[in-house]
N, C-alpha and C positions, 0 to 999 in steps of 0.2 A: 625320526620320530616314533615314539611308544605307540603301539596299536591300542584301540580301545578294547576294554576287557568284556567278557561276558560274565555276569556277577548274578548269583543268585543269593537273595536275603530272606529269611525266615523268621516270623516274629509271633508274638501275641498281638493280637488286633485291638485288644481292649484298651480302655483308659489308662494310661500310665507312662512312666518315664521310658521303659524299654522299647515299647511299641512307638513311642513318639520318636526316639531317637533313630529307630532302625528305618522308618518311613522318611524322617529328613535326610537320612544318609543316602536312601534310595533316590531320593528326588535330587540331591546335589550330584551325585554320581551320574545319574542320567543327564543332567545339565552340563556336565563334563564331557559328555560324548560317549559314556559307556553304554553298553546294553544290560539293562537291570532287569531281573524277574524277581518279584515279591511274591512270597507262597505264604498264604494263611487261610485260616478257615472262614475269615470273612474280611471284607475290606477294613484295613486299619483305619482309626478314626482320624487321621491325617492324610489318608491317601488322597491324591487328586490326580486324574489322568493328565500324562504330558508324554512327548514323544520319547522314545526309547525306554520307556517304564511300563511294565506288563504285570498285570496282577492274575496270578493263578489261585484261584479259590479252592480250597481243601473241602471235599465232601466226605462226611464220616457217615457210614451206613449204620443204621439203627435196626438190629435184629434181635427178635426176642429171646435168643439164646444168651446174649450178653448183658449181665446185669447194669456194665457201663460201657458205653461204646469205646470200640478199639481205636481211640484218636490217635495214638502213636505209630501204629501199624499202617493206618490210612496216610498219616504224615509222611512216614519213610517212603511209602509207595509212590506218593504224589511227587516228592522231592526227586525221586529216582526217574520219573517220566520227564520232569523238567530238565534234570542233568543231561539226559539223552537227546530230548527234542530241542532244546535251546543251545546244546553243546557247551555247557558251561565251564569256565575255567576256574572258578572257584566259588565255594557255597559259604555264606556268612549266616552263622546261627546266632541269634540274640535272645539272651536269657536261657541259660543253659538247659532248663528242664522244660519240655522233653526235646528241645531243638537240637542240642548237640549230639544226643543219642541218635536221633531221627536222621541228621544229616550224616553221621557216619554209616548208618545201616542203609540209607538212601544211595549212598555212593556204592556201597557193596552189592546192592541189588542192581545197579546200573552197571556195573562191571567197568567203572572208570576209574581206576586208582591214580590217574595223574590230576583229577580234580583236588583242589586244595580246601580244607576245611579251616575256618576261622570261628571261633567262639567268643563272644562278647558277654562278659558277665555283668550283670547290672545291680546286684545287691541282694535282694532277698532270694534269688537262685542259689546263693551260697549260704546267707546267713540265716535263713528262715527254713525254705523249703529243702536246700542242700544239706543242711543241719541235721534234717530228720534220718534217724538210721535206717528208715526204709528206702530212703533214695540216694543216701551218701555213697554207697557202692557203686551204683549206676552212674552217678555223677563222676566220680573218680574214673571209672572206665572210660567214659565218653570225653572227659578233658585229657585223659593220657593219649586219646587217639586223635585229637584235634592238632592240626599242623601248627596253630598259633592261637595262643589265647590272651585276650586283652581284658583289662579291667577299666572301669571308669574313674578309679581314683587309686592312690597308693595304699589307703586304708583298706580298700576292697581286695586288692592284689594280695596284701598281707593275711588278711582273713582267709583267702582262699588257700594259701600255702598253709596255714597253721591249722585249719578245720578241715580241709577237703583232700588237697593234692599238694604234699609238701616238696614233691619232685617237679612240679609243673612250673615251667617258665612263663611268668605271666608279665606281659607288657602293659604299661598304663596308657591309653589314650583317652584323653577326657571326653566328656560330652561336649557338644558345640552349639552355637546358636546362629541362625541366619540373622545377621544384622541388617540385611536389606529390608527384611520384614518387621523384626523387632526394633523398635527404637522409640525415642522419647516421644510423649504425647504432641501431636500437632494440632488436635482438635479439641480444645478445651469443652466444647459441648458435648463431647463424648463422656468425659468425666461426670458431667451434671446429670447424666443417667442414673449415677449412683450415690453422688454425694453432692452436697451444696458447696459453694466456693470456701465457706468457713468451717467446713467440717472436715475432720481427719478421715482418710478412707484407708482401712486396713484390707489386706487381701490374703487368700490363701487358695491353693489349687493342688488338687490330689485325686487319688481314686478311693479317700474316705475309708482306707482301712485303719485297723487298731494302731499299727506301727507309726501312722501320720500323726497321731494324737490331735486330732481336730478340737476335741473337747478343750484341750489348753488354749486353742485360739478364741474359742467362745468365751473362756474364763478371762483371758487378758483383755479381749475386747470389752468386756463388762467393766474391768478396773478402769480402763482408759476412758470409757465413756462417762464414768463418775466425775473424771476431771475435765474433759474436753468434748465438745460436740463430734460425735464419731458414728462411722457408718462401717459395715463389714460387707465385703464380697467375697463370695465362696463360689469357687470354680470347680467343677467335677462332680462326681457322685459316687456311691458306693455303699457299703454295709453300715457304715457309721452315721449315714445322713438323718436316719430317723432320731438316733440319740442326740444329735446335733440340734435337730429342729425342737426336740423336747427341752432341751437345755435352753435354747434362747427363749422359747415359751415360759419356762419357769423364772427366768430373769426379766420378763416383760421386755425383751428387746428384740423380739422377731421382726417388728416393723422397721428396725433400722438395718436389718440384714437383707442381702440380696442372694439368692441361689441361682447362679448363672447355669447351671447343668454342665454336661461334657460339651465344651466348646471346641469344634475340630480345629479352628485356627485362632488361637486366644491373642495374636499378635496386637490388634488394637486395644482390647480390653485390658490386657496386662500393662499397658502404659498408664492406666487411670490411677492406680494406688498411690499413696504416699510411702507405705511400707508393706512388705511382703513377708507372711510368717510361714515358717516351716520348722515346728517344734518337734520334729520326728525323733523316735527312739534312737535311731542311727540312720541317717540318710546316706547312702552310699555316694551319693553326688549332689542332687538336687537340681535336676534340669529345669523345673519350672522356676527356681529361684535364678538360674542363670538367665533365662529368659526375661524375668523381671529387671535383673540388672542391666540388660541390653536396652531395656526401657527408660532407664535412668531412676529405677525405683530401689529404695535401700532394703535389702534382704535382712530378715533376722531369724536365725535358726539355732540349733543347740550344737554345744561343742562336742558332739559325739559323731562317728563315721567320718564320712569324707566332706561334710560340708565346710569344716575349717580349711580345707585345701582350696576350696572354690572361693572362699571369701578372704583368702590370704591371711589367716588367722585373726580375722577381724577387722583388718584394714579396708575392705570392700564392703563390709556389713557386719552387723553385730552378732555375739555369740552368747548364749545362756545356757545354763545346765538344763538337762532333761527333767521335764515334769516340775518345772517351775514357772508357771503362767504368771505369778506374781512379779518375778524378775523380767518376764517377757514384757509386760506392761509398763515396768518402772523404766526399762530401756527406751522404749518408746517415748514415754514422758520426757526423759532426759534428752533424748535426740531433738524432740519439738523445741525444748527449751535452749538446745545449744546447736543453733542453726550452722555455725561455722563448721562444727564437727560432722553434722548431717551431711553437709554440701561436701566436704572431703571424702566421705564415704560413697556418696552418690558419682563423684568424679572417679574414683578409683573402681567402683563397680562398671562404670562405662568403659574404663580403658582396658579392664580385663577381659569383658565381654567382645569389645571390639578387636582385641589383640590375641592373647593364647587361646581363647576359647571359642575364638570365631570360626566359621565354616572355611574359611580361607585358609587358616593354620591347621585345622583339624583334619578335614577330608583327605588332603594330600598324604597324610601320614597312614590312613587305611588303604589309599591306592598304593603307595609304596610296599606296605604290608602284603597285600594281595600279589604283586609282582614277585615279591620275595618268596613267598610260599609257592605259586605255581612253578617258579625256576627251580625250586628244591624239589617238588613232586616230580617234574620232568626229569630232572637229573637222577633221582632214584629209580624212576621207571626205566630209564635208559640203561642204568648200570645193572638192573636185575634181569631185564630181558629186552636187549636192544632191538629185537625184531618184534616186540610185542604189537598188537594191532588194537585199535580202538574197541572198547566193549560195547555191546548192545544189550538191550533188555530182552529176555526171553518173551 
């Protein structure tokens, strides 16, 4: 029987897919019997205490000397402490910047070369932040020193090789969903909090950054509302919220929209809509859409990035071009008029979520990757210094 592992996970705690996936993975690994140590500067928004899962909060000192607090140095030092104190076997960095670099530096500080480092790329850490010439050399350096690199879609893996690190081997491990929590609506009265029985309920969930194109959601909603009684459910928050509220006010539709805010566990609320809209410029995967799929909700997103991989090129959801809210709206109306097609999409969405994108299928792939990395690091260390001793922090 394989021994339980001691796993460190570090992520951004803010609202978004990378933090959600990292926290869901930490919870699943702890449930499977591993000892998991989660490191972040605040409790991740989906964090809940449970056996074998420990949160280590990072404190960043604020000295007058520094114009910007030295987060990355404090992060590396905290990771080094956790590596030594928890005797970690592997450290998993989610969202490469700055976590991949901090993980490598933390291992160096700790003097524990046998600890494996896995970096998971989530999207904008490569396509937006990583594409900036200021960060690209550091990102390439950190990825080259990771023992394994994963990406959440084939599209993102290709983007990484093309734009950041052509020689890096990137394994695709998709996002996953806990189908025990995310499941079709079982309490119709919950949906009535957001829409009447005769109304279409559209939903969107994100961190409201420009790349999410929440304005297109509002524009499509307005067009559908001209044809059918319709309501809009917006989950999350972020820099575009003020503009979204202003757009709704200008269209005189604010009274038909509900802003749910940053919902820590959206499992119940995600089961309420008829359609989930994700019209991003280029979604690397679309974790929120997957969670909607697991609830039996039809996702509609753009034909860019990794989203087509999630919906099987349109079999498990509809695809529209970027920046075309008119086509987003007409697709919704067409599906409302073609119940058989809509039902086929919903059935396929459920099948995908419960199959290849389920926690039961994906989490074991991470466990196998960890063990492979650990074995490789231990072999390399033995070959280099058979009598080497365990490092300690100064």
